[in-house]
N, C-alpha and C positions, 0 to 999 in steps of 0.2 A: 168736441165743439172745439174747435181751432184756435190757437191762444197770442194771435195777432186779433180777429176777430171779437173775440171776451173783450181783451183790452179792451180795443173801441167802441163796446158796449157799455162798458162800468164806466170808462170816461164818460160819455154819453147816452144818458137814460133816455133821455129826450127820443132818440130815436129806434120812433116802436117800428116806424118802415121797417127796419131792418130786423126787428124781433120777430115782428109779421112772414116777412120774409122766411125766414130760418127757421120758424117753427109751425109754420101754415105750408098749408097744400099749394096751397092759392097758386094758379101761373093765367096771365093770360091769353086767348088764343092762337095768337100765336109764337107758345112757351115763354114769356116775362114772366117774371116775380118782379123787381126793383128799377131796372131798364138805368143804374143811375150815372149822372151828372156833375161837371163843376163849375163851380161860377165864384169870379173874385168880385167883391164890394166891401168898397172903405179897408182897402189895403190887406182882410181875410180873403182864404179860398177855403170852398164850402161846398162839400159833395150833399143832394141830392135826387130825392126817389121823379124818376118822373110817370113811374104807376104806382097807385096809389087805391089803398082800399072803399071799396066806395060804401058812408053810410048808410044809406040809404037800402041799394042794393042785396052791397054786400060782394060784391065780386071786382076783381080789378080793372081803372081805367087808366087810360093811360092817356099825359098829357104832351103839350108843345114844351117846352122848357120855361117861357117866362110862365103862363101861370103853373106849370110845378114848382118856379124860385117864390110864386105868392101863395101854394099852399106850404109847401116850408118855413116863410116866415110868421105866416099866420100861426098857422102849428108849432113853432121855434122848436123845430126838429131835423135844419139840418147841423152838419157836421162840418166843425172849423178846424182850417190848418192855419199858419202861418205863411205856408209857400207852397206855390199850382204842386209843384212833384209831388207832397204830401197830400194832398186830396185824389189826385189822380192816381196814385202809387193803391187808395185804400177803393177805390171808382172800380179800378181795370180788377183791383182780388179781390174785392168782394166779386164779381160776374166770373171770378175763376173759382171761388169757392160752391156760389149756385149750381154752377155747369159741373161740378166735383160732387155735388150732396145727389144734384138731379141722376147725375150717372148710378150711385151708389140705391140711389132709390129703383130708377131701373131693372138693374142687378138682384137686388131683392126681387122685385115683383116676378123678372125671368126665374130665380132661383125655384120659389114657389110653384110656378103655375106655368111654363116654359115658355119658350119665346114664342113670338105673335106679329104676323106678319102682315 
């Protein structure tokens, strides 16, 4: 795992949504794992997931920003930063990290079973 992501997880053990996205292979129908966003509240900047695992179905569900932020506040799993730039950096970086992980998984599959179209 990437050292920046490791550092974020070590500093934010409450971010179970991030761990789930890294270690579980769940994706939405349109291939999303987290679809993170950022928000400013009370002078701090937070990263939150728009996609969460349902406690009932075990499937991923996508939420609008307002609902996703409310879930994050309720679950206390938002990742806070002092600046908007830091929050945006994590949001974008994690998306790229997940894309790379997904490509690697696809390459592994193709190497084992051959490319399917």
